[in-house]
C-alpha positions in Angstrom: -22.6 -194.9 120.0 -19.2 -195.4 118.4 -19.1 -191.7 117.5 -20.0 -190.8 121.1 -17.2 -193.0 122.4 -14.8 -191.5 119.9 -15.7 -187.9 120.9 -15.6 -188.6 124.7 -12.4 -190.6 124.9 -8.7 -190.0 124.1 -7.0 -192.3 121.7 -5.1 -194.1 124.5 -8.3 -194.8 126.4 -10.6 -195.6 123.5 -9.9 -199.3 123.1 -11.8 -200.6 126.1 -15.1 -198.7 125.5 -15.0 -199.7 121.8 -14.4 -203.3 122.8 -17.4 -203.1 125.1 -19.6 -201.8 122.3 -18.5 -204.6 120.0 -19.2 -207.1 122.7 -22.7 -205.8 123.3 -23.4 -205.9 119.6 -22.1 -209.5 119.4 -24.3 -210.5 122.3 -27.3 -208.9 120.6 -26.7 -210.9 117.5 -26.3 -214.2 119.5 -29.1 -213.8 122.0 -31.5 -211.5 120.1 -32.8 -214.2 117.7 -33.1 -216.7 120.5 -35.1 -214.3 122.6 -37.3 -213.3 119.7 -38.0 -217.0 119.0 -39.0 -217.6 122.6 -41.3 -214.6 122.6 -42.9 -215.6 119.3 -43.5 -219.1 120.6 -44.9 -218.0 124.0 -46.8 -214.8 123.0 -47.3 -214.3 119.3 -45.5 -213.7 116.1 -46.1 -209.9 116.4 -44.5 -209.8 119.9 -40.8 -209.6 118.9 -41.2 -206.7 116.5 -43.5 -204.9 118.9 -41.1 -205.3 121.8 -38.1 -204.2 119.6 -40.1 -201.1 118.6 -40.8 -200.3 122.2 -37.2 -200.8 123.2 -36.1 -198.6 120.3 -38.5 -195.8 121.4 -37.2 -196.0 125.0 -33.6 -195.8 123.8 -34.5 -192.8 121.5 -36.2 -191.0 124.4 -33.3 -191.6 126.8 -30.6 -190.6 124.3 -32.6 -187.5 123.2 -33.1 -186.3 126.8 -30.0 -187.3 128.6 -27.0 -187.6 126.2 -25.3 -184.3 125.6 -24.1 -183.2 122.1 -20.4 -184.0 121.7 -19.8 -182.6 118.2 -18.0 -179.3 117.9 -20.3 -176.3 117.4 -20.0 -174.3 114.2 -19.1 -170.6 114.5 -22.2 -168.5 115.0 -22.7 -165.4 113.0 -22.4 -163.2 116.1 -19.1 -164.8 117.0 -17.8 -164.3 113.4 -18.7 -160.6 113.6 -16.7 -160.3 116.9 -13.7 -162.0 115.2 -14.0 -159.6 112.3 -14.2 -156.5 114.5 -11.2 -157.8 116.5 -9.2 -158.4 113.3 -10.1 -155.0 111.9 -8.8 -153.3 115.1 -5.6 -155.2 114.9 -5.2 -154.5 111.1 -5.8 -150.7 111.6 -3.4 -150.5 114.5 -0.7 -152.4 112.6 -1.2 -150.2 109.5 -0.9 -147.1 111.6 2.2 -148.3 113.3 3.8 -149.5 110.1 3.2 -146.2 108.2 4.3 -144.1 111.2 7.6 -146.0 111.7 8.6 -146.7 108.1 9.5 -143.8 105.7 9.3 -146.1 102.7 5.6 -146.7 103.5 4.6 -143.0 103.4 4.1 -143.1 99.6 2.0 -146.3 99.8 -1.8 -145.9 100.3 -2.7 -146.2 103.9 -4.7 -149.4 103.4 -1.7 -151.4 101.9 0.5 -153.6 104.0 3.5 -155.8 102.9 2.6 -159.5 102.5 4.9 -160.7 105.2 3.5 -158.2 107.7 -0.1 -159.1 106.7 0.6 -162.8 107.1 2.2 -162.3 110.5 -0.8 -160.2 111.6 -3.2 -162.9 110.5 -1.3 -165.6 112.4 -1.1 -163.5 115.5 -4.8 -162.7 115.4 -5.8 -166.3 115.0 -3.4 -167.2 117.9 -5.2 -164.7 120.2 -8.8 -165.6 119.1 -10.5 -168.4 121.0 -13.6 -169.9 119.3 -16.8 -170.3 121.4 -15.7 -167.8 124.1 
């Protein structure tokens, strides 16, 4: 629950939900044993663990069905292939432009690029690419 609050809130608005979570945990520690003692006295010694297990299963079901995933998705293989094709097109276009405009580059193999130009190309490609669409 803390990870969910951290993923779904911004740092300035995170304090109040985290305090609420801490308060609920504290209330559980205070009232849980008292409630369990009353249940054990009124019903049986097996009632508190059985009710705790049922509440846990209900919470597991609700969280599994209704709480969306908040963690960032990893890059899928298909998305990585799209990025590589995009980068290859930019690389080839930059190489063609560099070799056509620079007489010093005519003697260099057509796949070579100066380090500064390659670094600039990588940064510009990453700036244009948007993960997950």
